[in-house]
C-alpha positions in Angstrom: 187.6 -42.3 -15.8 186.6 -38.7 -15.5 186.0 -37.1 -19.0 188.8 -34.6 -18.6 191.4 -37.1 -17.4 193.9 -38.8 -19.6 194.5 -42.5 -19.0 198.1 -43.9 -19.4 196.9 -45.6 -22.5 195.7 -42.3 -23.9 199.0 -40.6 -23.0 201.0 -43.4 -24.7 198.7 -43.3 -27.9 199.2 -39.5 -28.3 202.9 -39.6 -27.8 203.5 -42.6 -30.0 201.6 -40.7 -32.8 203.4 -37.5 -32.0 206.7 -39.5 -32.7 205.3 -41.1 -35.9 204.3 -37.8 -37.4 207.6 -36.1 -36.3 209.4 -39.0 -38.2 207.2 -38.3 -41.3 208.4 -34.7 -41.4 211.9 -35.5 -40.3 212.3 -37.8 -43.3 210.7 -35.6 -45.8 212.7 -32.5 -44.6 216.1 -34.5 -45.1 215.3 -34.9 -48.8 214.9 -31.2 -49.3 217.8 -30.2 -46.9 220.2 -32.6 -48.4 219.1 -32.1 -51.9 222.5 -30.4 -52.9 224.3 -33.5 -51.5 222.0 -36.0 -53.0 222.4 -34.7 -56.5 226.0 -35.7 -56.2 225.1 -39.1 -55.0 222.3 -40.3 -57.2 222.2 -38.0 -60.4 224.3 -38.2 -63.5 226.8 -35.2 -63.4 226.1 -34.6 -67.2 222.9 -32.5 -66.6 222.7 -28.9 -65.6 222.5 -28.0 -61.9 219.0 -26.8 -62.2 217.9 -30.1 -63.8 219.7 -32.2 -61.2 218.0 -30.3 -58.4 214.6 -30.7 -59.9 215.0 -34.5 -60.5 216.0 -34.9 -56.7 213.0 -32.7 -55.5 210.8 -35.0 -57.7 211.5 -37.8 -55.3 209.8 -35.7 -52.7 206.8 -35.5 -54.9 206.9 -39.3 -55.2 206.6 -39.7 -51.6 203.7 -37.2 -51.3 201.9 -39.0 -54.3 202.1 -42.4 -52.5 200.4 -41.1 -49.3 196.9 -41.5 -50.5 197.7 -45.2 -51.6 199.0 -46.0 -48.1 195.9 -44.4 -46.6 193.6 -46.3 -48.6 195.4 -49.7 -48.1 196.1 -49.4 -44.3 193.0 -47.3 -43.5 190.8 -50.0 -45.0 192.4 -52.8 -43.0 192.5 -50.7 -39.7 188.8 -50.4 -40.1 188.4 -54.2 -40.6 190.9 -55.8 -38.3 191.7 -53.1 -35.9 194.2 -50.3 -35.3 196.9 -51.5 -33.0 198.6 -54.2 -35.1 198.8 -51.9 -38.2 200.3 -49.2 -35.9 203.2 -51.5 -35.2 203.4 -52.4 -38.9 203.5 -48.9 -40.2 206.1 -47.6 -37.9 208.2 -50.7 -38.4 208.0 -50.1 -42.1 209.2 -46.5 -41.7 212.2 -47.7 -39.6 213.1 -50.3 -42.1 213.0 -47.8 -45.0 215.0 -45.3 -43.0 217.6 -48.0 -42.4 217.7 -49.1 -46.0 218.2 -45.4 -47.0 221.7 -45.7 -45.4 222.7 -48.6 -47.6 221.5 -47.4 -51.2 224.0 -47.8 -54.1 225.2 -44.5 -55.6 225.4 -43.4 -59.2 229.1 -44.1 -59.3 228.3 -47.7 -58.5 225.3 -48.7 -60.5 224.5 -45.7 -62.7 221.0 -44.5 -63.3 219.6 -47.5 -61.3 220.7 -45.7 -58.2 218.1 -43.0 -58.8 215.4 -45.7 -59.6 216.1 -47.5 -56.5 216.1 -44.2 -54.4 212.7 -43.2 -56.0 211.4 -46.8 -55.3 212.4 -46.5 -51.7 210.7 -43.0 -51.5 207.5 -44.5 -52.9 207.3 -47.3 -50.3 208.1 -44.8 -47.6 205.2 -42.6 -48.8 202.9 -45.7 -48.6 204.0 -46.3 -45.0 203.4 -42.7 -44.0 200.0 -42.5 -45.6 199.1 -45.6 -43.4 200.7 -43.9 -40.4 198.5 -40.9 -40.6 195.3 -42.9 -41.3 195.9 -45.5 -38.5 197.9 -43.4 -35.9 195.8 -40.2 -35.9 192.7 -42.1 -35.7 193.9 -44.3 -32.9 195.1 -41.3 -30.7 191.9 -39.5 -31.2 189.7 -42.5 -30.4 191.5 -42.7 -27.0 191.1 -39.0 -26.3 188.5 -37.7 -23.8 185.8 -35.9 -25.8 186.6 -32.5 -24.2 190.3 -32.7 -25.0 190.3 -34.2 -28.5 191.3 -30.8 -30.1 194.2 -30.4 -27.6 195.5 -33.9 -28.3 195.1 -33.4 -32.0 197.0 -30.3 -32.0 199.8 -32.0 -29.9 200.2 -34.9 -32.4 200.0 -32.6 -35.4 202.7 -30.4 -33.9 205.1 -33.3 -34.4 205.3 -32.2 -38.0 207.0 -28.8 -37.9 209.2 -30.2 -35.0 210.3 -33.0 -37.4 211.6 -30.2 -39.8 213.3 -28.5 -37.0 215.0 -31.7 -36.0 216.0 -32.5 -39.5 217.7 -29.2 -40.0 219.5 -29.4 -36.7 220.8 -33.1 -37.4 222.0 -32.1 -40.9 223.8 -29.0 -39.6 225.5 -31.1 -36.8 226.6 -33.8 -39.2 227.9 -31.2 -41.7 229.6 -29.2 -39.1 231.5 -32.5 -37.8 232.4 -33.4 -41.4 233.5 -32.1 -44.7 231.5 -31.6 -47.9 233.4 -34.3 -49.5 232.7 -36.6 -46.4 228.9 -35.8 -46.8 228.9 -36.8 -50.4 231.0 -40.0 -49.6 229.1 -41.3 -46.6 227.7 -38.5 -44.4 224.4 -38.6 -46.1 224.0 -42.4 -45.2 224.4 -41.4 -41.4 221.8 -38.7 -41.6 219.2 -41.0 -43.2 219.9 -43.7 -40.7 219.2 -41.3 -37.8 215.6 -41.8 -38.7 215.7 -45.3 -37.1 216.4 -44.0 -33.6 213.0 -42.7 -32.6 211.3 -45.8 -34.3 212.5 -48.0 -31.4 210.8 -45.9 -28.8 207.7 -45.7 -30.9 207.7 -49.6 -31.4 208.2 -50.0 -27.7 205.2 -47.8 -26.8 202.9 -49.3 -29.5 203.7 -52.8 -28.4 202.2 -51.9 -25.0 199.1 -50.3 -26.2 195.6 -52.0 -26.2 193.2 -51.9 -29.1 191.3 -48.8 -29.7 188.2 -48.6 -27.3 186.0 -47.2 -30.2 187.0 -50.0 -32.6 186.3 -52.7 -29.8 182.8 -51.0 -29.3 182.1 -51.2 -33.0 183.4 -54.8 -33.3 181.1 -55.8 -30.3 178.1 -54.2 -31.9 178.8 -55.9 -35.4 179.4 -52.6 -37.1 182.5 -53.7 -39.1 182.1 -53.0 -42.8 183.3 -55.2 -45.7 184.5 -52.3 -47.8 185.0 -49.3 -45.6 187.1 -47.4 -48.2 184.6 -47.8 -51.0 181.9 -46.7 -48.7 183.5 -43.3 -48.5 182.2 -42.6 -52.0 178.5 -43.7 -51.5 175.8 -41.2 -50.2 175.4 -39.8 -47.7 179.0 -40.3 -46.7 180.1 -39.0 -50.1 178.8 -35.6 -49.3 180.9 -35.4 -46.2 184.0 -36.8 -47.9 183.6 -34.1 -50.5 183.4 -31.3 -47.9 186.4 -32.8 -46.1 188.2 -32.9 -49.5 187.6 -29.1 -50.3 188.5 -28.3 -46.6 191.9 -30.1 -46.9 192.6 -28.7 -50.4 192.2 -25.3 -49.1 194.5 -26.0 -46.1 197.2 -27.6 -48.4 197.2 -24.5 -50.7 197.8 -22.2 -47.6 200.3 -24.5 -46.1 202.4 -25.0 -49.3 202.4 -21.3 -50.0 204.2 -20.7 -46.8 206.4 -23.9 -46.7 207.3 -23.7 -50.4 208.0 -20.1 -50.8 209.3 -18.8 -47.5 212.8 -20.0 -48.4 212.7 -18.3 -51.8 211.5 -15.0 -50.3 214.0 -14.9 -47.6 217.0 -15.7 -49.7 215.9 -13.9 -53.0 218.7 -15.9 -55.0 221.5 -14.5 -53.0 220.0 -11.0 -52.7 218.4 -11.7 -49.3 219.8 -13.5 -46.2 222.6 -16.0 -46.4 221.9 -19.6 -46.0 222.9 -19.8 -42.3 220.8 -16.8 -41.2 217.9 -18.1 -43.4 218.1 -21.5 -41.7 217.9 -20.1 -38.3 214.9 -17.8 -39.3 213.1 -20.7 -41.0 213.8 -23.0 -38.0 212.4 -20.4 -35.7 209.2 -20.2 -37.9 208.6 -23.9 -37.6 209.2 -23.8 -33.9 206.6 -21.1 -33.7 204.2 -23.3 -35.7 204.9 -26.2 -33.3 203.6 -23.9 -30.4 200.8 -22.5 -32.5 199.3 -25.9 -33.4 199.1 -26.9 -29.7 197.4 -23.6 -28.9 195.0 -23.8 -31.8 193.9 -27.5 -31.0 193.4 -26.5 -27.3 191.4 -23.4 -28.3 189.1 -25.4 -30.6 188.0 -27.5 -27.5 186.7 -24.2 -26.0 185.2 -22.4 -29.1 184.3 -25.2 -31.6 186.2 -26.3 -34.6 184.0 -24.8 -37.3 183.5 -21.3 -36.0 187.1 -21.0 -34.9 188.6 -22.0 -38.3 186.1 -19.8 -40.3 187.2 -16.7 -38.2 190.9 -17.9 -38.8 190.2 -18.1 -42.6 189.0 -14.5 -42.3 192.3 -13.6 -40.7 194.3 -15.2 -43.4 192.5 -13.2 -46.1 193.2 -10.0 -44.3 196.8 -10.6 -43.3 198.1 -13.1 -45.9 199.4 -10.6 -48.3 200.7 -8.1 -45.7 202.8 -11.0 -44.1 204.4 -11.9 -47.4 205.1 -8.1 -48.0 206.9 -7.8 -44.7 209.0 -10.9 -45.4 209.9 -9.7 -48.8 211.0 -6.2 -47.7 212.9 -7.7 -44.6 214.9 -9.9 -47.2 215.5 -6.9 -49.5 216.8 -4.8 -46.5 218.4 -7.8 -44.8 216.6 -6.5 -41.7 216.8 -9.4 -39.1 214.3 -8.1 -36.7 211.8 -7.4 -39.4 212.3 -11.0 -40.7 211.7 -12.4 -37.3 208.5 -10.3 -37.0 207.4 -11.6 -40.5 208.4 -15.2 -39.6 206.1 -15.2 -36.4 203.3 -13.8 -38.6 204.1 -16.5 -41.2 203.8 -19.2 -38.5 200.4 -17.8 -37.5 199.2 -18.6 -41.2 199.5 -22.3 -40.6 197.8 -22.7 -37.2 194.6 -24.2 -38.4 196.5 -27.5 -38.9 196.1 -28.1 -35.2 192.5 -28.8 -35.5 192.8 -31.3 -38.3 193.2 -34.7 -36.5 190.2 -34.1 -34.2 188.1 -32.5 -37.0 188.5 -35.3 -39.4 188.0 -38.1 -36.8 184.7 -36.2 -36.0 183.6 -36.4 -39.7 183.6 -40.2 -40.2 182.0 -43.0 -38.2 184.1 -45.7 -36.4 183.5 -48.3 -39.1 185.3 -46.3 -41.8 187.2 -43.7 -39.6 190.7 -44.7 -40.6 190.1 -44.9 -44.2 188.2 -41.5 -44.0 190.8 -39.7 -42.0 193.7 -41.0 -44.0 192.3 -40.5 -47.4 190.3 -37.4 -46.5 193.7 -35.9 -45.3 195.8 -37.0 -48.3 193.1 -36.1 -50.8 193.9 -32.5 -50.2 197.2 -32.9 -51.9 195.6 -34.2 -55.1 194.9 -30.6 -56.1 196.9 -28.8 -53.4 200.3 -30.3 -54.3 200.3 -28.4 -57.7 200.6 -25.1 -55.8 203.8 -24.1 -57.7 201.7 -24.2 -61.0 199.0 -22.1 -59.4 201.6 -19.5 -58.2 203.1 -19.3 -61.7 199.5 -18.8 -63.1 199.1 -15.9 -60.6 202.4 -14.5 -61.4 201.4 -14.2 -65.0 198.5 -11.9 -64.1 199.7 -8.5 -65.4 199.0 -6.4 -62.4 200.5 -9.0 -60.0 203.7 -9.3 -62.3 203.9 -5.5 -62.4 204.1 -5.4 -58.5 206.4 -8.3 -57.8 208.5 -8.3 -61.0 210.9 -11.2 -60.9 210.4 -12.0 -57.2 207.6 -14.3 -56.3 206.1 -12.9 -53.2 202.7 -11.6 -54.0 201.6 -14.5 -56.1 202.0 -17.2 -53.3 200.0 -14.8 -51.1 197.3 -14.7 -53.6 197.1 -18.5 -53.7 197.1 -18.6 -49.8 194.2 -16.3 -50.0 192.3 -18.5 -52.5 193.0 -21.6 -50.2 191.6 -19.7 -47.2 188.5 -19.0 -49.0 188.1 -22.6 -50.2 188.4 -23.8 -46.6 185.9 -21.2 -45.3 183.3 -22.1 -47.8 183.8 -25.9 -47.2 183.0 -25.3 -43.5 179.5 -23.8 -44.5 178.5 -27.4 -45.3 180.0 -28.9 -42.1 178.2 -29.3 -38.7 180.1 -28.2 -35.5 181.7 -31.4 -34.3 183.4 -30.7 -31.0 180.5 -31.9 -28.8 179.9 -35.1 -30.6 180.9 -38.4 -29.0 182.7 -40.5 -31.6 180.1 -43.1 -31.6 177.4 -40.4 -32.6 179.3 -39.5 -35.8 177.3 -40.9 -38.8 173.9 -40.2 -37.4 172.8 -38.6 -40.7 173.8 -41.9 -42.4 171.8 -44.0 -39.9 168.8 -41.7 -40.5 169.3 -42.2 -44.2 169.5 -45.9 -44.0 166.4 -45.9 -41.9 164.4 -44.0 -44.3 165.7 -46.1 -47.1 164.8 -49.3 -45.5 161.3 -47.9 -44.5 160.8 -47.0 -48.2 161.8 -50.5 -49.2 159.1 -51.9 -46.9 156.6 -49.4 -48.1 157.4 -50.2 -51.8 156.7 -53.8 -51.0 153.3 -52.8 -49.6 152.5 -50.8 -52.7 153.1 -47.3 -51.1 155.1 -44.5 -52.7 158.9 -45.2 -53.2 161.6 -43.5 -51.3 163.6 -40.8 -53.1 167.1 -40.3 -52.0 167.7 -36.8 -50.4 170.3 -34.5 -51.8 173.5 -33.4 -50.0 
C-alpha cells in the first residue's frame, strides 16, 4: 500500500475510535447539561440548591478520576494480548453503562443509595473510558500511514467536541418534546439511554477489524513485555513519561480554563446572555473546535508536532487574556456578534489537542504504547483537574482581583497562560516525532540497554562499570 493511502482497515479503525471518543464526550456532557434535572432525581431535597449542584457535578469528577485506572488496566493488557479484543470490550462496557443509566433507582425510591449507585456507575464508566482512550487511540494511530498520523489523530480527537455538541442537541430536543416534570420523572432516562445507539455501530466496525499491524510485528519479534505499565516508570522511559506528563498537564490547564469558565463568563449569573443564546454560542464554539482539531492535526503532518505546538503556545500567551476580555465585555454588553468573535477566538485556544493522539503514540514504543498513551494522557488531569482551585488562587492576587472584581474572567486566562508555558517548556525536552516510523520509537531505550549490557560484560571482565546517563 502506498504510504499516503488509507486502507479500509485504517478507515474503519479511525472511524470506530472517532465514535468511541465522541461517546466519551457525549456521556460526560449529559451529566453537566442535565445537572439541574439530576439533582431532583438523585439528591435529597433538604440541602441548598448550591450544595445539590456541587454534589451532582462531583460525579463528573469521579468519572475523570477513574480514567487513569482504566488506562493502566486496559493499556497494560492491550500491550500484552493485543488491541482488538479490548477495543470490543471497552466500547461494549460503555454501551452497557449507558443502558444501565436509564434504569437507575431514584432518591424517592431508595433514598441516599440512589446517589451511591449513580456514582458507582460513573466510576465504572470512567474506567471504561480510560481504557477506550488507551486502546482505541493507539489502535487507530498504529493503522495510520506515517505521513498522515497527525491528520488521523486530529480527526479522532475531534470526536470529543462533537460529542458535546450532540449531547446539547439531544437534551434540547427531548426537553422540547416533554415538560420539565416529565424530564424529572423519566425523560432523563431516555437521554442517558440514547448513548447506546452509536455503540452498536462501533461494535459492528470493531468486530470486523484485524489486530494492529504494529502489535503483530512486535509479537512476531518477541518484544512483548511482562509489565508494560510498570516499565513506564523505569529509566530511560521514565524521562519520556515525565515530559509527556508536563505536556498534558499544561494542555489540561488551558482546556479546562476554556471549557470550565466559558459558560460562567457568557452568562455572568444572569447579567449576560440568556440560557438559550448562551447554549447556541457555546455549541458554535465546540463546532469550531471540531473543525480546528482536524486542521491542526493535518498541519502537524506538514510542519512537525513540536515546532507547531511551541509556536501555538506562544500564540496562547499573547492572545489568551485578550480573548477572555472580549468574551467578558460581549456578555456585559450582550453583544451577540462580539460574542461570536470571542467564541471563534476561544475555539482557537484549544486546537493543540488535535496533535495529541499522534504525538503520544510517537513517544512510546509498541511494547508499552497503549499503557503509555492512556496513562500519559490521563496523568495530565492529576494536576490539571484542580484548575478551579488555581483560578481561585489567581483571583486572590490583589491586582487581578482589582481588575475583574466579582467576575472571574482574567484569572482563568492567567491559568491558561501558565498552562501554555508548561506545555512549551515540556517540548524543549522532546524530539520532533512526525518523521519517526512507529517501530523506531524507543531507540534511545535500545541504546541505553545496549550500553548497560556492554557494561555488564565489561564488569565481568574487570573493566570499569557502566554509569547510567541522566535524562
